[in-house]
C-alpha positions in Angstrom: -8.9 -18.1 -15.1 -11.1 -14.8 -14.9 -9.0 -12.5 -11.9 -11.6 -10.4 -11.8 -13.3 -10.9 -9.0 -14.3 -8.1 -7.0 -16.3 -5.3 -9.2 -16.3 -3.0 -6.5 -13.4 -2.1 -4.5 -12.6 -1.5 -1.0 -15.3 -4.1 0.0 -12.7 -6.0 2.9 -13.6 -9.5 0.4 -11.4 -11.6 -1.3 -11.6 -14.7 -2.7 -9.4 -17.5 -1.9 -8.0 -20.5 -4.2 -8.4 -23.8 -1.9 -5.6 -26.5 -3.4 -4.0 -29.1 -1.3 -1.0 -30.9 -0.6 -1.2 -34.7 0.5 -3.7 -34.1 2.8 -3.7 -30.5 4.1 -5.5 -27.9 2.7 -4.2 -24.7 2.1 -5.5 -21.3 -0.1 -3.7 -18.4 -2.4 -5.4 -14.9 -3.3 -6.7 -15.5 -6.3 -6.1 -11.7 -7.3 -1.8 -13.4 -7.6 -2.8 -16.2 -10.1 -3.1 -15.1 -13.3 -4.1 -19.2 -14.5 -3.9 -22.8 -13.5 -2.6 -25.3 -15.4 -2.2 -28.7 -16.0 1.4 -30.4 -15.2 3.9 -29.7 -18.0 7.6 -31.0 -18.2 9.4 -28.6 -17.2 13.9 -28.2 -17.9 15.6 -28.7 -14.7 18.3 -25.6 -14.1 21.6 -26.6 -12.6 22.4 -24.9 -9.2 19.4 -23.9 -8.4 17.3 -23.6 -5.0 16.2 -27.3 -4.5 12.9 -26.0 -4.3 13.1 -25.0 -7.4 11.8 -27.9 -10.2 13.5 -25.9 -13.3 11.5 -23.5 -15.9 9.2 -24.4 -18.9 7.5 -21.7 -21.5 4.0 -21.6 -22.0 3.0 -19.3 -24.7 6.8 -18.1 -25.4 7.3 -16.7 -21.9 9.9 -18.5 -19.5 8.2 -19.2 -15.9 10.3 -20.6 -13.3 8.7 -24.0 -11.2 8.8 -23.9 -7.6 7.6 -27.1 -5.7 5.6 -26.1 -2.8 5.9 -29.3 -1.1 9.6 -29.1 -0.8 9.3 -25.5 0.1 7.2 -27.2 2.8 9.3 -29.5 4.1 7.0 -32.3 2.9 7.3 -35.8 1.7 7.2 -35.6 -2.3 4.3 -38.3 -3.8 3.6 -39.7 -7.5 0.8 -37.3 -7.6 1.4 -35.2 -10.9 -0.8 -32.0 -10.1 -1.0 -28.9 -11.3 0.8 -25.8 -12.3 -0.6 -22.4 -10.3 0.8 -19.7 -12.1 1.4 -16.5 -9.9 2.0 -12.8 -10.8 3.4 -10.5 -7.9 5.9 -8.1 -7.0 6.3 -8.1 -11.0 7.4 -12.2 -11.1 6.1 -14.8 -13.1 6.2 -18.2 -11.0 4.5 -21.5 -11.2 3.8 -23.2 -8.3 3.4 -27.0 -7.9 0.7 -28.3 -6.1 -1.2 -31.8 -6.1 -4.9 -30.2 -6.2 -6.8 -27.7 -6.9 -10.5 -28.0 -4.5 -12.1 -24.0 -5.4 -12.8 -20.7 -4.7 -14.0 -19.2 -1.4 -15.2 -15.8 -1.1 -14.7 -14.8 2.5 -13.9 -11.5 4.3 -10.9 -10.5 5.7 -12.1 -10.1 9.1 -12.9 -14.0 8.6 -9.5 -14.7 8.7 -7.7 -15.2 11.4 -4.1 -14.2 12.1 -1.5 -17.0 13.2 -0.2 -16.2 17.2 3.4 -15.5 18.1 4.2 -19.3 18.0 3.5 -20.0 14.7 4.4 -16.3 13.5 7.3 -15.3 15.0 9.8 -12.3 15.2 11.1 -13.7 11.7 8.0 -14.0 10.0 6.1 -17.4 8.8 4.9 -19.0 5.4 1.5 -18.5 7.2 -0.3 -15.2 6.8 -3.6 -16.6 7.7 -6.1 -19.3 8.4 -9.7 -19.9 7.8 -11.6 -22.2 9.6 -14.2 -23.5 7.0 -17.0 -26.3 8.3 -15.0 -29.4 9.3 -11.4 -28.4 8.5 -8.6 -25.8 8.2 -7.1 -23.8 5.2 -3.8 -22.2 5.6 -3.2 -18.7 3.6 0.2 -19.1 2.6 3.1 -16.2 2.4 4.0 -16.9 -1.4 6.3 -13.3 -0.9 7.8 -14.9 1.5 8.7 -18.2 0.2 9.9 -16.6 -3.0 12.1 -14.2 -1.4 13.4 -17.0 0.7 14.5 -19.1 -2.3 15.8 -15.9 -3.9 15.7 -12.5 -1.4 16.8 -10.5 -4.6 13.2 -10.7 -5.1 12.2 -8.9 -1.6 12.8 -5.1 -0.8 15.6 -3.6 -2.2 16.7 -2.1 0.7 20.4 -0.7 -0.9 18.3 1.6 -3.1 18.1 3.2 0.4 21.6 2.9 0.9 22.4 4.7 -2.3 20.2 8.5 -1.0 22.9 8.8 1.5 23.0 11.1 4.5 19.3 13.2 4.6 17.5 15.4 7.2 15.6 14.0 9.9 11.9 15.1 9.1 9.3 15.9 11.4 6.5 14.6 9.4 4.7 11.1 10.8 3.8 8.3 9.2 1.7 6.1 9.7 1.8 2.2 8.7 -0.3 -0.6 8.7 1.5 -3.7 7.6 0.7 -6.9 8.8 4.0 -9.1 8.2 6.2 -8.4 10.9 9.8 -8.6 9.0 8.6 -6.7 5.9 7.2 -4.3 8.3 10.3 -4.1 10.4 12.4 -3.3 7.1 9.9 -1.0 6.1 10.4 0.8 9.3 14.5 0.4 9.4 14.3 1.9 5.7 12.0 5.1 6.6 14.2 5.6 8.7 17.4 5.9 7.3 15.8 7.8 5.0 15.2 10.4 7.9 11.2 10.0 8.4 11.7 8.6 12.2 8.2 9.4 13.5 6.3 6.4 12.5 3.2 4.4 14.0 3.2 0.6 13.2 0.0 -0.7 13.4 -0.7 -4.6 11.9 -3.7 -4.2 9.8 -6.0 -1.9 7.9 -8.5 -2.0 11.5 -5.6 -0.8 14.0 -5.1 2.0 11.5 -8.3 3.4 10.9 -9.1 3.0 14.7 -5.7 5.2 15.3 -6.9 7.9 13.1 -10.0 7.9 14.5 -8.5 7.7 18.3 -6.0 10.6 16.9 -9.1 13.1 15.6 -11.4 12.5 18.7 -8.4 13.7 20.6 -8.0 16.9 18.2 -4.1 15.3 17.3 -4.8 14.0 13.8 -2.3 16.5 12.3 0.0 16.1 14.7 0.4 12.5 14.2 -0.8 11.5 10.6 1.2 13.1 7.5 0.7 9.9 5.3 -0.2 6.2 5.3 1.5 3.7 3.7 -0.7 0.3 3.7 -0.4 -3.3 1.7 -3.5 -4.6 0.4 -3.4 -8.3 2.0 -3.8 -8.3 5.5 -6.6 -9.8 8.4 -9.3 -7.7 9.6 -9.5 -4.7 7.3 -7.2 -4.4 3.8 -5.6 -2.1 2.4 -8.5 -1.2 -0.3 -10.7 -1.2 2.7 -8.9 1.5 4.4 -7.9 4.1 1.8 -11.9 3.8 0.4 -12.6 4.8 4.9 -10.2 7.7 4.5 -11.0 8.8 1.2 -14.4 9.1 1.3 -14.4 10.7 5.3 -14.2 14.3 4.8 -12.3 14.7 7.6 -9.7 12.3 6.5 -8.9 12.6 2.5 -6.4 15.0 2.7 -4.3 12.9 4.2 -2.0 11.4 1.6 -2.6 7.3 0.9 0.5 5.2 -0.7 -0.4 1.6 -1.0 2.6 -0.4 -1.0 1.8 -3.8 -2.2 2.8 -7.2 -4.1 -0.4 -7.2 -5.8 0.2 -3.4 -7.3 -0.6 -4.7 -11.4 -2.7 -3.1 -13.3 -5.5 -4.2 -12.3 -5.5 -3.6 -8.9 -3.6 -0.4 -9.9 -6.9 0.6 -11.1 -8.9 -0.2 -8.2 -6.7 1.9 -5.7 -6.7 4.4 -8.2 -10.8 4.5 -8.4 -10.5 4.1 -4.3 -8.0 7.5 -4.4 -4.9 6.2 -3.1 -2.0 8.8 -4.0 0.6 6.4 -5.0 0.9 2.9 -5.9 4.1 1.2 -5.2 5.1 -2.9 -5.6 7.0 -4.3 -2.6 11.0 -4.4 -3.7 11.1 -0.7 -4.6 11.9 0.7 -1.4 13.7 3.5 -2.4 10.9 4.7 -5.0 8.3 5.0 -1.8 11.3 6.9 -0.1 10.4 9.2 -3.4 6.5 9.4 -3.5 6.3 9.9 0.8 8.8 12.9 -0.2 7.1 14.2 -3.3 3.4 13.7 -1.5 4.4 15.6 1.8 6.4 18.7 -0.2 2.8 18.8 -2.0 1.1 18.7 1.2 3.1 21.6 2.2 2.8 23.6 -0.6 
């Protein structure tokens, strides 16, 4: 399956693959997908999470298969279904679904963020909702699903403990991250690393508004020394935010770090074209601190 969907980077668009589980419609960002395969028999592995069906090896690569219906507490059926093979956070994982409907190109500002009744302080497996004709397509948080099954695939917060005591930094960092849980984990880790002046926003649009607000007030140099941004966010994604910052003479010197589960070879090339100063995949929180240290040190010299 060709996942090279956007010839131009920073357009604030994405393509969503729509699939079904029973009568319900769900979506996944095509950028996460390697391919779609017909159902294949899997080999069960003892003592694994109940949602893990087992493993199989297409083309000599071992891939874990996750039963998405079990993850979402839905009744199973006799439908053989399909495997959506994904790659994110440097992991290859197959999600077992009933049926694939098709691909829709949408803008991030068309994606509705779930409210607090769905997306509470501990986060949710729904990152957004698209209304399409007479149906709602729920975009699932596949990173959260995998992290719940295997916590060690999430942020490696232990890396921060290894850093040890550090001096307090006066540098101010602007964060754009739509996951409430991940935003909290990132801020906690950065504070442990000595970065306590943090401005948290929940999408690229909020971050962009903050940058302009500080600029108009004449306080940008005091408030934004570095930007950390996710890629997948409602309203405005991280690539669009990076493009806006780096193509504007007023802001282009602000270091931008893309910190996302989607940093693979293709997405890295897109980030480089947009001018990102560093790009890291989400588990690497220790490397995030190293990147901040290096960029802010270079900025001062």
